[in-house]
KOLSEMI-26036 format. One record per residue: residue number from 1; x, y, z of N, C-alpha, C in turn. Coordinates in steps of 0.001 Angstrom, whole numbers, always signed. Layout:
// residues N
(pt NUM (X Y Z) (X Y Z) (X Y Z))
...
//
This chain:
// residues 231
(pt 1 (-102642 +50006 +44332) (-102457 +50783 +45664) (-103237 +50548 +46526))
(pt 2 (-104614 +50631 +46371) (-105850 +50504 +47341) (-106260 +49446 +47477))
(pt 3 (-105989 +48240 +46917) (-106033 +46744 +47684) (-104858 +46563 +48561))
(pt 4 (-103734 +46663 +48059) (-102685 +46776 +49336) (-103035 +47321 +50346))
(pt 5 (-103417 +48631 +50314) (-103857 +48955 +51752) (-104868 +48332 +52428))
(pt 6 (-105928 +47991 +51493) (-106844 +47197 +52258) (-106502 +46002 +52900))
(pt 7 (-105521 +44941 +52113) (-104707 +43966 +52649) (-104066 +44223 +53661))
(pt 8 (-103244 +45294 +53752) (-102383 +45395 +55038) (-103222 +46065 +55952))
(pt 9 (-104234 +46463 +56071) (-105192 +46872 +57293) (-105902 +45498 +57660))
(pt 10 (-106457 +44884 +56822) (-107054 +43430 +57183) (-106099 +42519 +57703))
(pt 11 (-104827 +42674 +57475) (-104028 +41721 +57979) (-103328 +42205 +59526))
(pt 12 (-103907 +43267 +59833) (-103516 +43777 +61269) (-104730 +43518 +62316))
(pt 13 (-104254 +43065 +63471) (-105577 +42765 +64211) (-105996 +43540 +65014))
(pt 14 (-107094 +44164 +65341) (-107975 +44976 +66273) (-108033 +44777 +67813))
(pt 15 (-107210 +45262 +68651) (-107245 +45268 +69603) (-108423 +45751 +70457))
(pt 16 (-109124 +46759 +69950) (-110268 +47426 +70750) (-111526 +46918 +70514))
(pt 17 (-112040 +46659 +69023) (-113363 +46509 +68834) (-113714 +45083 +68596))
(pt 18 (-112365 +43996 +68390) (-112725 +42691 +67740) (-111536 +42177 +68970))
(pt 19 (-111917 +40632 +69082) (-110832 +39807 +69665) (-109346 +39597 +69039))
(pt 20 (-108519 +39333 +69553) (-106949 +39318 +68862) (-107143 +38500 +67940))
(pt 21 (-108005 +37352 +67864) (-107729 +36042 +66782) (-108615 +36500 +65640))
(pt 22 (-109279 +37497 +65688) (-110221 +37901 +64658) (-109635 +39187 +63748))
(pt 23 (-110046 +39040 +62430) (-109410 +39975 +61441) (-110654 +41131 +61284))
(pt 24 (-109899 +42362 +60884) (-111315 +43282 +60705) (-112082 +42929 +59555))
(pt 25 (-113117 +43018 +59519) (-114251 +43057 +58523) (-113801 +43789 +57375))
(pt 26 (-113545 +43349 +56036) (-113363 +44005 +54740) (-114526 +45333 +54537))
(pt 27 (-115362 +45153 +54992) (-116583 +46160 +54771) (-116316 +47389 +55487))
(pt 28 (-115637 +47388 +56635) (-115443 +48280 +57830) (-113927 +48722 +57299))
(pt 29 (-112984 +48193 +56434) (-111856 +48739 +55968) (-112472 +49613 +54858))
(pt 30 (-113093 +49267 +53911) (-113561 +49934 +52959) (-114303 +51370 +53360))
(pt 31 (-114940 +51108 +54028) (-115537 +52061 +54850) (-114816 +53460 +55480))
(pt 32 (-113545 +52847 +56150) (-112527 +53644 +57072) (-111715 +54319 +55654))
(pt 33 (-111526 +53755 +54744) (-110911 +54083 +53408) (-111767 +55316 +52820))
(pt 34 (-112753 +55086 +52698) (-113613 +56082 +52297) (-113726 +57307 +53112))
(pt 35 (-113946 +57051 +54415) (-113839 +58466 +55299) (-112404 +59031 +54847))
(pt 36 (-111314 +58281 +55012) (-110204 +58810 +54884) (-110234 +59597 +53572))
(pt 37 (-110521 +59092 +52761) (-110140 +59689 +51192) (-111229 +61099 +51168))
(pt 38 (-112594 +61047 +51625) (-113515 +62310 +51586) (-112971 +63210 +52586))
(pt 39 (-112410 +62695 +53636) (-111971 +64112 +54831) (-111137 +65057 +54007))
(pt 40 (-111571 +66445 +54628) (-110775 +67509 +54212) (-109514 +67521 +54497))
(pt 41 (-108528 +68086 +53879) (-107242 +68353 +54287) (-107188 +69377 +55408))
(pt 42 (-105874 +69428 +55905) (-105979 +70578 +57162) (-105719 +72039 +56366))
(pt 43 (-105338 +71857 +55445) (-105448 +73346 +54687) (-106777 +73797 +54700))
(pt 44 (-107651 +72687 +53890) (-109267 +73058 +53506) (-109674 +73230 +54790))
(pt 45 (-109336 +72720 +55951) (-110192 +72855 +57182) (-109964 +74007 +58011))
(pt 46 (-108478 +74443 +57564) (-108332 +75999 +58031) (-108918 +76902 +57490))
(pt 47 (-109248 +76938 +56029) (-109546 +78018 +55508) (-111159 +77834 +55603))
(pt 48 (-111736 +76679 +56061) (-113322 +76624 +56472) (-113157 +77003 +57488))
(pt 49 (-112560 +77046 +58511) (-112796 +77793 +59614) (-112535 +79202 +59835))
(pt 50 (-111786 +79786 +58969) (-111532 +81226 +58557) (-112949 +81765 +58330))
(pt 51 (-113574 +81114 +57088) (-114571 +81502 +56264) (-115934 +81703 +57643))
(pt 52 (-115929 +80901 +58774) (-116876 +80610 +60113) (-116496 +81932 +60894))
(pt 53 (-115636 +82392 +60787) (-115415 +83539 +61736) (-116715 +84836 +61420))
(pt 54 (-117470 +84800 +60524) (-118129 +85691 +59918) (-119600 +85192 +60590))
(pt 55 (-119732 +84044 +61069) (-120801 +83236 +61383) (-121706 +84121 +62268))
(pt 56 (-123009 +84008 +62498) (-123486 +84664 +63306) (-123675 +84177 +64747))
(pt 57 (-123241 +82978 +64902) (-123355 +82234 +66239) (-122047 +82278 +66780))
(pt 58 (-122331 +82783 +67991) (-120896 +83356 +69319) (-120078 +82021 +69075))
(pt 59 (-120878 +80910 +69594) (-119958 +79682 +70096) (-119342 +79091 +68674))
(pt 60 (-119828 +79429 +67412) (-119331 +78692 +66195) (-118015 +80110 +66011))
(pt 61 (-117938 +81016 +66213) (-116754 +82064 +65942) (-115988 +81606 +67019))
(pt 62 (-116261 +81273 +68236) (-115238 +80937 +69259) (-114803 +79658 +69001))
(pt 63 (-115512 +78634 +68836) (-114843 +77474 +68178) (-113859 +77555 +67073))
(pt 64 (-114031 +78155 +66055) (-113265 +78178 +65076) (-112083 +79188 +65257))
(pt 65 (-112210 +80083 +66246) (-110885 +80838 +66758) (-109986 +79822 +67578))
(pt 66 (-110697 +78819 +68365) (-110024 +77776 +69016) (-109178 +76774 +68033))
(pt 67 (-110098 +76457 +67141) (-109222 +75555 +65930) (-107943 +76172 +65497))
(pt 68 (-108401 +77132 +65246) (-107232 +78265 +64292) (-105691 +78329 +65370))
(pt 69 (-106165 +78361 +66418) (-105455 +78698 +67289) (-104412 +77707 +67679))
(pt 70 (-105404 +75958 +67940) (-104465 +75213 +67841) (-103462 +74682 +66983))
(pt 71 (-104200 +75054 +65159) (-103225 +74430 +64230) (-102236 +75504 +64122))
(pt 72 (-102367 +76724 +64532) (-101333 +77593 +64538) (-100192 +77141 +65585))
(pt 73 (-100489 +77011 +67047) (-99773 +76341 +68200) (-98960 +75593 +67957))
(pt 74 (-99437 +74461 +67311) (-99223 +73179 +66830) (-98157 +72887 +65645))
(pt 75 (-98272 +74010 +64807) (-97383 +74042 +63476) (-96068 +74248 +63774))
(pt 76 (-94917 +73430 +63039) (-93591 +73297 +63332) (-93153 +75095 +63216))
(pt 77 (-91884 +75477 +63812) (-91423 +76654 +63532) (-91158 +77224 +62154))
(pt 78 (-91835 +78608 +61956) (-91430 +78743 +60402) (-92249 +77939 +59498))
(pt 79 (-93198 +77498 +59643) (-94126 +76723 +58971) (-95204 +77739 +58356))
(pt 80 (-95709 +77466 +57173) (-96391 +78459 +56359) (-97779 +78246 +56590))
(pt 81 (-98417 +79167 +56762) (-99976 +78891 +57102) (-100855 +78486 +55814))
(pt 82 (-101897 +78068 +55676) (-102553 +77510 +54215) (-102605 +78885 +53432))
(pt 83 (-103275 +80122 +54480) (-103499 +81441 +53831) (-102539 +82353 +54278))
(pt 84 (-102234 +83326 +53607) (-101309 +84628 +53803) (-101777 +85280 +55375))
(pt 85 (-100842 +85841 +55937) (-101313 +86296 +57327) (-101803 +87487 +57230))
(pt 86 (-101590 +88323 +56054) (-102412 +89583 +55672) (-103932 +89177 +55617))
(pt 87 (-104216 +88013 +54912) (-105598 +87420 +54555) (-106204 +86973 +55851))
(pt 88 (-105330 +86373 +56746) (-106034 +85953 +57997) (-106489 +87110 +59105))
(pt 89 (-105149 +88097 +58889) (-105673 +89321 +60037) (-106671 +90161 +59400))
(pt 90 (-107070 +90017 +58352) (-108228 +90651 +57857) (-109380 +89688 +58428))
(pt 91 (-109441 +88865 +58522) (-110433 +88146 +58990) (-110521 +88060 +60629))
(pt 92 (-109445 +88433 +61348) (-109251 +88343 +62484) (-109643 +89581 +63253))
(pt 93 (-108787 +90772 +62277) (-108795 +92096 +63311) (-110385 +92367 +63510))
(pt 94 (-111561 +92130 +62527) (-112811 +92954 +63219) (-113523 +92140 +64125))
(pt 95 (-112924 +91361 +64603) (-113466 +90563 +66172) (-112793 +91025 +67064))
(pt 96 (-112012 +92121 +67143) (-111711 +92773 +68258) (-113099 +93560 +68608))
(pt 97 (-113884 +93988 +67642) (-114995 +94438 +68120) (-116164 +93760 +68380))
(pt 98 (-115932 +92385 +68390) (-116953 +91598 +68556) (-117709 +91846 +69905))
(pt 99 (-119084 +91391 +69917) (-119998 +91691 +70901) (-119733 +90329 +72047))
(pt 100 (-119353 +89598 +71875) (-119296 +88219 +72752) (-117915 +88653 +73491))
(pt 101 (-117642 +88279 +74748) (-116578 +88629 +75434) (-115608 +87284 +75416))
(pt 102 (-116222 +85879 +74991) (-115607 +84713 +75040) (-114987 +84431 +73525))
(pt 103 (-115459 +85173 +72489) (-114623 +85278 +71246) (-113683 +86234 +71145))
(pt 104 (-113637 +87275 +71824) (-112617 +88544 +71958) (-111472 +87840 +72926))
(pt 105 (-111799 +86952 +73975) (-110874 +86382 +74794) (-110308 +85223 +74159))
(pt 106 (-110770 +84514 +73117) (-110007 +83352 +72095) (-109325 +84450 +71018))
(pt 107 (-109735 +85582 +70683) (-109064 +85972 +69695) (-107640 +86309 +70396))
(pt 108 (-107531 +86706 +71292) (-106398 +87254 +72351) (-105513 +86176 +72197))
(pt 109 (-105920 +85071 +72528) (-105176 +83875 +72624) (-104699 +83691 +71398))
(pt 110 (-105106 +83720 +70119) (-104863 +83432 +68904) (-103757 +84320 +68190))
(pt 111 (-104024 +85483 +68608) (-103050 +86519 +68187) (-101635 +86182 +68900))
(pt 112 (-101393 +85796 +70357) (-100665 +85228 +71211) (-99803 +84152 +70467))
(pt 113 (-100608 +83489 +69697) (-100103 +81999 +69274) (-99281 +82432 +67796))
(pt 114 (-99763 +83657 +67292) (-99088 +83854 +65761) (-97454 +84448 +66255))
(pt 115 (-96656 +84154 +65221) (-95523 +84190 +64994) (-95425 +85727 +65128))
(pt 116 (-94230 +85949 +66012) (-94071 +87585 +66772) (-93311 +88335 +65396))
(pt 117 (-92772 +87637 +64432) (-92326 +88427 +63286) (-93699 +88983 +62447))
(pt 118 (-94629 +87950 +62402) (-95925 +88523 +61511) (-96783 +89459 +62213))
(pt 119 (-96745 +89745 +63547) (-97419 +90403 +64396) (-96596 +92142 +64076))
(pt 120 (-95158 +91697 +64275) (-94819 +93143 +64309) (-94654 +93513 +62706))
(pt 121 (-94944 +92768 +61397) (-95001 +93158 +60215) (-96470 +93575 +59876))
(pt 122 (-97353 +93442 +60679) (-98672 +93864 +60265) (-99187 +94755 +61427))
(pt 123 (-98404 +95366 +62249) (-99091 +96298 +63081) (-99908 +97176 +62962))
(pt 124 (-99706 +98019 +61694) (-100534 +99254 +61010) (-101780 +98510 +60679))
(pt 125 (-102048 +97177 +60477) (-103225 +96532 +60164) (-104119 +96393 +61200))
(pt 126 (-103332 +96093 +62502) (-104548 +96115 +63820) (-104784 +97026 +64313))
(pt 127 (-103963 +98211 +64520) (-103942 +99511 +64888) (-105453 +99659 +64877))
(pt 128 (-106105 +100217 +63475) (-107283 +100820 +63500) (-108262 +100017 +64286))
(pt 129 (-108613 +99038 +64208) (-109408 +98067 +64836) (-108937 +97935 +66649))
(pt 130 (-107973 +98295 +67023) (-107701 +98408 +68386) (-108260 +99609 +68974))
(pt 131 (-107533 +100758 +68215) (-108252 +102304 +68496) (-109971 +102083 +68438))
(pt 132 (-110649 +101709 +67456) (-111974 +101597 +67653) (-112726 +101108 +68681))
(pt 133 (-111880 +99762 +69544) (-112316 +99001 +70313) (-112082 +100070 +71650))
(pt 134 (-110893 +100831 +72012) (-110672 +101833 +72677) (-111669 +102580 +72754))
(pt 135 (-112215 +102915 +71884) (-113394 +104040 +71930) (-115061 +103739 +71798))
(pt 136 (-114760 +102441 +71809) (-116124 +101847 +71603) (-117091 +102159 +72715))
(pt 137 (-118465 +102170 +72777) (-119730 +102289 +73490) (-119684 +101401 +74488))
(pt 138 (-119327 +100094 +74080) (-119419 +99159 +74999) (-118071 +98804 +76083))
(pt 139 (-118410 +99201 +77341) (-117278 +99116 +78168) (-116490 +97987 +78160))
(pt 140 (-116972 +96803 +77805) (-116514 +95531 +77910) (-115378 +95554 +76714))
(pt 141 (-115564 +95949 +75487) (-114945 +95937 +74589) (-113930 +97216 +74648))
(pt 142 (-113998 +98045 +75151) (-112871 +99077 +75675) (-112108 +98613 +76417))
(pt 143 (-112209 +97723 +77498) (-111254 +97088 +78484) (-110725 +95743 +77522))
(pt 144 (-111361 +95152 +76786) (-110723 +93965 +76055) (-109702 +94938 +75009))
(pt 145 (-109748 +95879 +74418) (-109130 +96532 +73550) (-107717 +97079 +73998))
(pt 146 (-107855 +97307 +75483) (-106622 +97702 +76418) (-105843 +96345 +76403))
(pt 147 (-106458 +95145 +76752) (-105675 +93729 +76479) (-104784 +93732 +75334))
(pt 148 (-105340 +94007 +74036) (-105024 +94102 +72880) (-103596 +94947 +72522))
(pt 149 (-103893 +96397 +73228) (-102861 +97214 +73377) (-101548 +96934 +74288))
(pt 150 (-101906 +96030 +75130) (-100785 +95490 +76279) (-100156 +94496 +75277))
(pt 151 (-100722 +93706 +74462) (-100220 +92480 +73889) (-99371 +93115 +72673))
(pt 152 (-99766 +94231 +72398) (-99125 +94726 +71142) (-97522 +95524 +71610))
(pt 153 (-97739 +96470 +72845) (-96638 +97084 +73410) (-95362 +95990 +74041))
(pt 154 (-96009 +94700 +74083) (-94728 +93782 +74506) (-94506 +93170 +73488))
(pt 155 (-95336 +92656 +72339) (-94965 +91950 +71183) (-94336 +92728 +70318))
(pt 156 (-94383 +94172 +70100) (-94267 +94882 +68918) (-94241 +96446 +69143))
(pt 157 (-93626 +96460 +70505) (-93859 +97663 +70755) (-92776 +99058 +69941))
(pt 158 (-91897 +98372 +69556) (-91184 +99497 +68645) (-91877 +100099 +67309))
(pt 159 (-92302 +98643 +66963) (-93203 +98961 +65760) (-94279 +99628 +65719))
(pt 160 (-95161 +99718 +66938) (-96293 +100323 +67352) (-95981 +101943 +67223))
(pt 161 (-94607 +102085 +67932) (-94393 +103636 +68308) (-94010 +104206 +66970))
(pt 162 (-93287 +103487 +66026) (-92874 +103970 +64794) (-93877 +103952 +63837))
(pt 163 (-94651 +103402 +64092) (-95909 +103285 +62924) (-96550 +104986 +62709))
(pt 164 (-96724 +105146 +61318) (-96911 +106582 +61212) (-98286 +106841 +61781))
(pt 165 (-98127 +107974 +62921) (-99313 +108296 +63458) (-99782 +107355 +64728))
(pt 166 (-99325 +106165 +64718) (-99864 +105101 +65576) (-99765 +105379 +66728))
(pt 167 (-98869 +105998 +67246) (-98410 +105999 +69172) (-99354 +107299 +69236))
(pt 168 (-99326 +108371 +68537) (-99814 +109747 +68952) (-101364 +109489 +68850))
(pt 169 (-102018 +108716 +68014) (-103264 +108411 +68072) (-104196 +107318 +68972))
(pt 170 (-102777 +106458 +68929) (-103251 +105487 +70253) (-103214 +106170 +71795))
(pt 171 (-102168 +107068 +71712) (-102357 +107650 +73177) (-103687 +108395 +73243))
(pt 172 (-104009 +108930 +72266) (-105471 +109888 +72126) (-106598 +109025 +72799))
(pt 173 (-106454 +107874 +72250) (-107907 +106755 +72684) (-107308 +106358 +74019))
(pt 174 (-106137 +106183 +74122) (-105720 +105828 +75820) (-106505 +106618 +76484))
(pt 175 (-106509 +108168 +76780) (-106429 +109162 +77544) (-108124 +109247 +77451))
(pt 176 (-108806 +108782 +76137) (-110358 +109118 +76014) (-111007 +107646 +76903))
(pt 177 (-110276 +106514 +77016) (-110672 +105463 +77616) (-110532 +105973 +79231))
(pt 178 (-109515 +106592 +79615) (-109447 +107234 +81194) (-110013 +108375 +81315))
(pt 179 (-110776 +108687 +80474) (-111791 +110129 +80800) (-110934 +111266 +80934))
(pt 180 (-109912 +111439 +80522) (-108707 +112943 +80516) (-108496 +113790 +79553))
(pt 181 (-109687 +113540 +78480) (-109821 +114323 +77409) (-111291 +115196 +77333))
(pt 182 (-111113 +116067 +76815) (-112592 +116834 +76237) (-112676 +116860 +75085))
(pt 183 (-113680 +117230 +74328) (-114115 +117400 +72970) (-112607 +118149 +72201))
(pt 184 (-112335 +119237 +73032) (-111435 +120120 +72587) (-110058 +119341 +72849))
(pt 185 (-109247 +119049 +71746) (-107863 +118227 +71824) (-106922 +119217 +72843))
(pt 186 (-107290 +120567 +73116) (-106421 +121346 +73171) (-106430 +121815 +74861))
(pt 187 (-107560 +121219 +75381) (-107883 +120994 +76560) (-108099 +119900 +77405))
(pt 188 (-107468 +119727 +78588) (-107768 +118413 +79181) (-108534 +118496 +80352))
(pt 189 (-109044 +117556 +80839) (-109804 +117328 +82008) (-109344 +116136 +82920))
(pt 190 (-109568 +116101 +84423) (-109451 +114932 +84962) (-110939 +114441 +85239))
(pt 191 (-111817 +114215 +84295) (-113019 +113639 +85124) (-113071 +112129 +84700))
(pt 192 (-114047 +111520 +85462) (-114003 +109979 +85742) (-114328 +109534 +84246))
(pt 193 (-113770 +108490 +83851) (-114028 +107630 +82778) (-115476 +106929 +83106))
(pt 194 (-116214 +106566 +81972) (-117387 +106433 +81827) (-117694 +104850 +81817))
(pt 195 (-116931 +104205 +82910) (-117107 +102769 +83261) (-118360 +102566 +84017))
(pt 196 (-119170 +101437 +83730) (-120144 +101342 +84368) (-119711 +100514 +85595))
(pt 197 (-120691 +100296 +86487) (-120508 +99588 +87798) (-119900 +98295 +87462))
(pt 198 (-119415 +97733 +88815) (-119044 +96545 +88430) (-117652 +96118 +88688))
(pt 199 (-116622 +95405 +88403) (-115273 +94975 +88620) (-114493 +96246 +87953))
(pt 200 (-113625 +96542 +88601) (-113009 +97874 +88357) (-111859 +97336 +87096))
(pt 201 (-112346 +98313 +85888) (-111150 +97740 +84917) (-110120 +98735 +85170))
(pt 202 (-109468 +99400 +86179) (-108385 +100302 +86203) (-107277 +99357 +86228))
(pt 203 (-107051 +98667 +86817) (-105562 +97714 +87019) (-105387 +97202 +85328))
(pt 204 (-106307 +96877 +84756) (-106097 +96348 +83295) (-105922 +97724 +82274))
(pt 205 (-106571 +98664 +82635) (-106321 +99607 +81821) (-104858 +100524 +81978))
(pt 206 (-104385 +100547 +83294) (-102897 +101059 +83255) (-101712 +99961 +83110))
(pt 207 (-102209 +98825 +83056) (-101033 +97784 +82588) (-100438 +97945 +81267))
(pt 208 (-100688 +98411 +80084) (-100033 +99240 +79361) (-99002 +99947 +79527))
(pt 209 (-99464 +100844 +80155) (-98651 +102004 +80863) (-97327 +101919 +81416))
(pt 210 (-97490 +100455 +82397) (-96588 +100070 +82857) (-95305 +99183 +81963))
(pt 211 (-95538 +99108 +80894) (-94665 +98595 +80181) (-93625 +99356 +79193))
(pt 212 (-92591 +98947 +79403) (-91022 +99786 +78886) (-91402 +99811 +77439))
(pt 213 (-91249 +100576 +76550) (-91290 +100637 +75150) (-89736 +100862 +74768))
(pt 214 (-89616 +99795 +73509) (-88294 +100098 +73125) (-88361 +100774 +71819))
(pt 215 (-87679 +102104 +71696) (-87830 +102770 +70561) (-86882 +102645 +69537))
(pt 216 (-86600 +102672 +68227) (-85980 +102598 +67161) (-84830 +103877 +67172))
(pt 217 (-83597 +104115 +66929) (-82730 +105042 +67150) (-83042 +106235 +65999))
(pt 218 (-83061 +107204 +66693) (-83624 +108494 +65993) (-85144 +108678 +66064))
(pt 219 (-85786 +107835 +66718) (-87641 +108101 +66799) (-87592 +109009 +68110))
(pt 220 (-88625 +109754 +67967) (-89062 +110443 +68980) (-89483 +109596 +70399))
(pt 221 (-89674 +110138 +71513) (-89711 +109480 +72815) (-91387 +109499 +72710))
(pt 222 (-92073 +108269 +73464) (-93437 +108336 +73305) (-93871 +109827 +74037))
(pt 223 (-93283 +110614 +74965) (-94031 +111745 +75749) (-93763 +112767 +74507))
(pt 224 (-93121 +112877 +73654) (-93266 +114020 +72393) (-93880 +113435 +71521))
(pt 225 (-94454 +112415 +71510) (-95593 +112241 +70665) (-97093 +112213 +71442))
(pt 226 (-97122 +112836 +72578) (-98537 +112708 +73209) (-98772 +114278 +73065))
(pt 227 (-100160 +114415 +72922) (-100672 +115971 +72936) (-100407 +116596 +74324))
(pt 228 (-99881 +117840 +73573) (-99428 +118826 +74835) (-100412 +119276 +75974))
(pt 229 (-100443 +119157 +76977) (-101301 +119730 +78117) (-101368 +121426 +78057))
(pt 230 (-102531 +121819 +77982) (-102576 +123186 +77878) (-102137 +123811 +79174))
(pt 231 (-101713 +125322 +79096) (-101139 +125657 +80478) (-101990 +127085 +80587))
//
């Protein structure tokens, strides 16, 4: 079969590297075949880039996320990923707390490329990292976490609200970002949030609150799940 393939390639004329009347040298054909045989499969490449998400290089993590995003976006509908969505999220979710803004931005693009049904089925896996980001010491990470909250509300609002303890704890984190809470959960204050100087994050912060939530029948409303204001 290899010889047949070589003969087929040799029979074709190259319009880029050689004159039309010249045949491709057999040595170049052999080298091309070796490269094709040694090239990793898409599945192996996908898993390799997943393993690179723990790289110490910010650019490497960003590039690997970009590759995964491109792979998922170009896959046919209902196509099976080389690894399970649960395993993929185990590698993706910690990057919500990544110190690189470029990595977090690319991560959000990857989440947006994931099938919505997969996101809805694994909301509980994303929530702990998102809430950790909302209360992070870094202002930029807190603001990025709000973007992930907005994405979850838009994509899986019903699952977010119905997740056990998910909406209550998320609201607590949200009010912490706004600076509306004190250490005592029974007392509320209107102190200013501890955002550093620079571009105001408030429009992005309030964006999730402007999205309507679709609640499952028989579920409590978001207001009934929020902490009560002391009188």
